[in-house]
N, C-alpha and C positions, 0 to 999 in steps of 0.2 A: 849411550855408555856414560856420558857425563851426568845425566839425570840419575842413573842407577848408582853411580858412585856417591852422588850427593845424598841419595836416600840411605846408602850404607853408612855414611858419616853421621847423619842425623840419628839413625837407629842405634848405632854403636855408642854415640855420645849420650843418647838418652839412657841406655842401659847402664853405662858407666856412672852417670849422674845419680841414678836411682841406687846403685850399689854404694856410692859414696855417702849418700844421705843415710842409707841403712846402717853403715858402719859408724856414722856420727851419732845417730839416734839410738842404736842398740849395739853398743860395743861388745865385741866378742861373739857376735851372732853367727859367724862362720867357722871359727876354729877354737872356741873356748873348750875347756875340759868337759864341762857338763853336757855339751852338745852330743857327745858320743855315747851317753849312757841312758838315753831314754828307753831303749829296748832292753838294756841289761837289767834295769830295776825290776822288770816284770818277772824275771826268772829267779829272783832272790827272795828269801824270807824277810820279814820285817827287821829282825835283828841284823841281818847281813846288809840290808839297805842302809841302816844307820852307820855301819862300819864303812860302807862304800862312800856315803856322804862325807864322813870325817876325812877319809883319804883324799877325796876330790877337793875338799876345802883346803887341806894342807898343801896339795899340789898347786892349786890355783894361787895361793899366797906366795908360794915359792917361785912361780913363774913370773910374778910381778904384776904391775898395773896394766892388765890387758885392755882396760878402757882407754887409757891414754894412747897406747899403741894402736888400737883399732881406730881411734879418731885421727891419728896421724895418717894412717893408710887411707881413711876416708877423704882427707884433704887432698892427698896425692891422686886418688881416683877421680875426684871432682876436677882437679887440674888437668888430668888426662882427658877427661870429657871435653874440656875447653879446647884442647889441642885439635880436636876433630873439626874445629871451625877454621883451621888453617889448611887451605887447599894443598900446600906444598908438602904437608906431612902425610906419609902413607897411612891410609885409613885404619890399618890394623896396628900401627905402632903405638898409639895411646892405650889400646886394649892390652898390648903386651906389657907396657909400663905398669899398668894397674895390677896385672897378675904378678909381676916381679915384686912390686911393693908388698903385696900380701905374703909372698914367699919369704922375703927378707925379714919381715916382721915375725914370722913364725920361726925362722932360724934364730933370731935374736932371743926369742922366748926360750928356745931349747938351750941355748948357750947360757942364759941366766939361770935356768933351772939346774943345769948341770953343775954350775959353780956352787949353788946353794946346797945341792944334794951331796956333793963330794965332801962337804964339811961334816956331814952327819954319818954317812955310810959309804964305804968304798964301792965302786962299781961291781956288780955281780958278773957272772959269765956273759960274754958277748953273744948276743943272739945272731943266728944266721939272718942275713938281709932278706931271704925269701920268706921269713915269718911276717915281715911287714910289706914286702913287695913280691907277691906271688908271680910265677912265670907268666900268667895270663895278662897281668897289667903291664909287665915289661914288654910283652908282645904288642899290647895296645899302644904303648908309647912309641915303639919302633915303627908301627904302621903310620902313626901321625907324623913322626919326624921324617920318615922316608917320603911320605906323600907331599909334605911341604917342600922338601928338597927337590922333588921332581918339578913342582910348580915354579921353583926359583929359576928353572931353565927357560921359562917364558919371560922375555924381556919386560913386558908391561907389569908383571907381578913380582919382579926380582927384588925390588927394595923392600916391599912388604914381607915377602917370604923370608928374606935374610933376617929381618927384624924378629919374625916369629921364631926362626931357628935359634937365634941367639937367646931369646927369652926362654924357649923350651930347654935349651942346654943348661941355663942357670937353674931353672926350676927343677929339672931332673937331677941335677947335682945336689941341690938342697934336699930333695926327697931321698936321695941315696945317703946323705949324711945323717938324716933322721933315722933311716932304716938300720944303719950299721952302728949307731951309738949304743953303748952298753946300757943295760937297765940301771936306773938310778933310784935308790930307795932311801927313805928316812930311817927305817927300822922300827917304827912304832907299830905297824901292822903289816909285816912283810908279805903275807899271803895276798892281801888285797892290794897292797902297793905294787907288787909285781904284776898282778892281773890288770890293774889300772894302767900301768906303764905300757904293757903289751897292747891293750885295747886302744889307747890314745896314739901310740906309735903307728899302729896299723892304719887308723883313721886319718892321721895327718900325712903319713907318707903316701898313701893311695890318693888322698885329697890333692896333694901337690902334683901328682902325675895327672889326675883329671884336670887340674887347673892348667897344667902345661899343654894338654891336648886341646883345650878350648880355643885359643887363638888360631890354631891350625884349622879347626872346623870352620870358624868364621871366614878365614882367608879362602879356603878352597871352595866353599859354597858360593861366596860372592864372585870369586874368580871364574868358576865354571859357568856362572850365569852370563858372563860377558863373552864367552867363547861360542863358536858356532856348534850346532848339534853334531857336526861331523867329528868333533874332538872326542872320539870314543875312548881313547886310551886315558885321557885326563878325567873323563867321566868315571871310568873304572877306578882310577886313583882316588877320586873324591869319595866313592863308596867305601873304599878301604879305610880312608881317614875317618869317615862317619862310623864305621864299624869299630875302629879302635877307640874312639871317644865313647861310644855306647858301652863297650866292655869296661873301660876305665871307670865310668860313672856307676855302672852296676856293682862293681867291686867296692868302690868307695862308699856306697850307701850301706854296705853290709853292717858296719859297726853301729849304725843307727837303729837296727832292728834285731841283730843277733844277740843271743845271751852272752854274758861275759864268762870267759873260761878261767876258773881258779886253779892255781898250781896244786 
């Protein structure tokens, strides 16, 4: 069991270190505005691609220096990787910290953009949260949260499970805040600005849910490996958590490939 936990620490620490380096070397690689429009461009004519690029550039400027923010998250992520070297720290705790850092950075981005956009144009009609968080991804989050809560009843996994539950709660709250915030436009090209806002909102809200589910998957997979094969119920719970994560990831990848819907 000790050898397995040591491997888990080294593996998780290595992943976190790589993520931190990526955030330092390629700022905005995970949540920048441009990430969500690779597939959208293919469905647009050249003149509309130019309009899209102008709107994306304006929004990126309004959201602020994502490079500085991404590098700060990278530093936190690398520090979290170093925490894995401390045996007294639950192995999942540093991973949860890194996920929280990314989510908080995204929330700060949205708050900054909202302040800038409100100076130009008043918020339009508030969208239903289901436009950014469809029922399937809410179910996925519920499966991961409930599965982690069940594992918290096992004494040896309690500390790690509670850390994951707290992390998930904060991440899901931020995802909800992103989903319910009103559309914010500058008014230069309302048709594309509204479409970009919807596309980015969906991608970031679902991305936060997928991010919230990730620590749960790591926890249950490593925990079930330490339990005897007779733990059939927890094995079934693990499968449900894996299913929830798979659903969340599939939905989150949608904006990368689907065409953009214009109003």
